[in-house]
C-alpha positions in Angstrom: 60.9 -115.9 41.7 61.1 -112.1 40.0 63.8 -109.2 41.5 60.8 -108.2 44.1 60.9 -111.0 46.0 64.8 -111.6 46.1 65.4 -110.3 49.9 69.0 -110.5 49.0 68.7 -107.9 47.0 65.8 -105.9 48.9 68.5 -105.6 51.9 71.3 -104.6 49.0 73.1 -107.7 50.3 74.9 -111.1 48.6 73.7 -114.5 49.4 77.4 -114.6 51.1 76.6 -111.9 53.9 77.1 -112.4 57.3 74.8 -112.5 59.4 75.7 -109.5 61.1 76.0 -107.3 57.6 72.3 -108.3 57.0 71.2 -106.9 60.3 73.4 -104.1 59.2 72.1 -103.5 56.3 68.4 -104.1 57.6 69.1 -101.0 59.9 70.8 -98.2 57.7 68.1 -99.5 54.9 65.2 -98.7 57.6 66.8 -95.1 58.7 66.7 -94.2 55.3 63.0 -95.1 54.3 61.2 -94.6 57.8 59.1 -91.6 57.9 60.6 -90.2 61.1 64.8 -89.8 59.6 64.0 -88.6 56.2 60.6 -87.4 54.4 62.2 -87.2 50.9 62.9 -90.5 50.4 59.9 -92.3 53.3 58.5 -94.8 52.2 55.7 -97.0 53.5 55.9 -100.1 50.7 59.9 -100.1 51.3 59.5 -100.5 55.8 57.1 -103.5 54.2 59.9 -104.9 51.8 62.2 -105.0 53.8 61.0 -106.2 57.4 59.3 -108.9 55.1 63.7 -109.2 54.1 65.2 -109.1 57.3 62.3 -111.4 58.9 63.4 -114.5 56.3 67.1 -113.6 56.6 67.7 -112.2 59.6 67.2 -115.6 60.6 69.4 -117.9 60.2 66.8 -120.9 60.1 64.8 -119.2 58.0 67.4 -118.5 55.8 68.7 -121.2 55.1 65.2 -122.3 54.2 65.1 -119.5 51.7 68.3 -121.1 50.3 67.2 -123.3 49.0 64.1 -122.1 47.9 66.5 -119.7 46.3 68.8 -122.6 44.7 66.2 -124.9 43.3 64.5 -121.8 41.4 67.8 -120.7 40.0 68.3 -124.4 39.1 64.5 -124.4 37.4 64.8 -121.4 35.4 68.3 -122.0 34.1 66.3 -125.5 33.1 63.4 -123.4 31.0 65.6 -121.0 29.6 67.9 -124.4 28.6 64.5 -126.5 27.3 63.2 -123.2 25.3 66.5 -122.8 23.3 66.6 -125.8 22.3 62.5 -125.9 21.1 64.2 -122.6 19.1 66.6 -124.8 17.9 64.6 -127.7 16.6 62.6 -124.8 14.7 65.7 -123.2 12.9 66.8 -126.9 12.3 62.7 -128.0 10.9 63.0 -125.1 9.2 65.9 -125.1 7.2 65.0 -129.2 6.7 61.6 -127.8 5.1 63.6 -124.9 3.5 66.4 -127.5 1.9 63.4 -129.9 1.7 61.7 -127.6 -1.0 64.7 -126.7 -3.3 65.1 -130.4 -3.7 61.7 -130.7 -4.9 62.2 -127.8 -7.0 65.0 -129.5 -8.9 64.0 -133.0 -9.3 60.2 -133.0 -9.3 58.7 -129.4 -10.6 61.2 -128.2 -12.8 61.1 -131.2 -14.7 58.0 -131.6 -14.7 57.4 -128.2 -15.1 59.6 -128.9 -19.2 57.9 -131.9 -19.5 54.6 -130.2 -19.9 55.5 -127.9 -22.0 57.5 -130.1 -24.3 53.4 -131.5 -25.0 51.6 -127.7 -24.8 53.4 -125.6 -26.1 53.6 -127.3 -30.0 50.4 -127.6 -30.1 48.5 -125.0 -31.7 51.3 -125.5 -34.7 50.7 -129.0 -35.2 46.5 -128.1 -35.3 47.2 -125.7 -37.6 49.4 -128.1 -40.3 46.9 -130.6 -39.6 43.7 -128.3 -40.4 45.3 -127.3 -44.0 44.0 -131.1 -45.0 43.0 -133.1 -42.0 42.4 -136.0 -44.4 46.3 -136.3 -46.1 47.5 -139.4 -44.5 51.2 -137.5 -44.1 49.8 -134.7 -42.0 48.0 -137.6 -39.7 51.1 -139.8 -39.4 53.3 -136.0 -38.9 50.3 -135.7 -35.8 50.2 -138.6 -34.7 54.4 -138.7 -34.2 53.3 -135.4 -32.4 51.4 -137.4 -30.2 53.9 -140.2 -29.3 56.3 -138.3 -28.3 53.8 -136.6 -26.4 52.8 -139.7 -24.5 57.0 -139.9 -23.4 57.2 -136.7 -22.0 54.3 -137.4 -20.4 55.2 -140.4 -18.7 58.5 -139.0 -18.1 56.2 -136.5 -16.3 54.6 -138.8 -13.9 57.5 -141.0 -13.5 59.0 -137.6 -12.1 55.6 -136.8 -9.9 56.0 -139.5 -8.7 59.3 -139.6 -7.6 59.8 -138.6 -4.0 56.8 -136.6 -1.6 55.9 -133.0 -1.8 56.7 -130.9 1.1 53.8 -129.5 2.8 54.5 -126.0 1.9 54.5 -126.6 -1.2 51.3 -129.0 -1.7 48.7 -126.7 -3.6 51.3 -126.5 -6.1 52.2 -129.8 -6.8 48.1 -130.1 -6.7 47.7 -128.1 -9.9 50.7 -130.1 -10.9 48.9 -133.4 -10.5 45.4 -132.7 -12.3 47.6 -131.1 -15.4 49.5 -133.6 -16.0 45.5 -135.6 -15.7 44.2 -133.0 -18.6 47.1 -133.5 -20.5 46.8 -137.5 -20.9 43.0 -137.3 -21.1 43.9 -134.9 -23.8 46.1 -137.0 -25.9 43.9 -139.7 -25.6 41.2 -137.6 -27.4 43.3 -136.2 -29.5 44.4 -139.7 -30.6 41.6 -140.7 -31.2 40.6 -138.2 -33.6 43.3 -139.9 -36.0 41.9 -142.8 -35.8 37.2 -141.8 -36.0 38.4 -138.4 -37.8 35.5 -137.4 -35.2 35.8 -133.2 -34.7 34.1 -133.3 -31.4 37.7 -136.2 -30.4 39.6 -132.7 -31.8 38.2 -130.1 -30.3 38.0 -131.9 -26.2 40.7 -132.4 -26.4 41.8 -128.5 -27.7 40.5 -127.6 -24.3 42.3 -130.4 -22.4 44.7 -128.9 -23.4 44.1 -125.5 -22.6 42.9 -126.5 -19.0 46.0 -128.1 -18.7 48.0 -125.4 -19.5 45.7 -123.2 -16.6 46.9 -125.2 -14.6 50.1 -125.2 -14.8 50.2 -121.1 -14.8 48.4 -121.5 -11.5 50.7 -123.6 -10.1 53.3 -121.0 -11.6 51.6 -118.3 -9.5 51.2 -120.2 -6.6 55.1 -120.7 -6.5 55.4 -117.4 -6.7 52.8 -116.2 -4.5 
């Protein structure tokens, strides 16, 4: 119930006022706003409000019913305010929980996965350059195979880290890019391994292209995290 419909406020008395005090307040205000008594304060709307208020409060039975209604409305308003406060607290807690989950995911998943992927992708150019000196040299091939085996170990660790906990919804796009990056790296390692078996340059080129795509996905994951 708004202030405009609160009859006690209309008559400028408290809910504890006696019937005599209510009557006295009504008469005083009616004189103040009556057009015949004071043209400066005269107001038809005020007179209507005063009459409506006194009609209820001036009758003891109607006043009791009105008081019960006021009490009921007051309780409803208090309950509504409490509900709103509870919802606000829940939303704040949910926001804090989401932030904590994201921080845990970044620490326990994103950072170690990103580190593992970097350990695979970054050395590729140097390894290819060394191998290109003589792709048929046994020692160079063995060194390249060692790099691939090390990369497999890093990849396995990256996969384990990635599966260690579900990603929060607010970093779903980042997780998706990491997932595809891991897959591209895995396929790239297998293509490069095939080259060491049959010396077919197509496997070497395909492996490099898959690594290039993986590196792009890794950068995009970082960009989405910073956006």
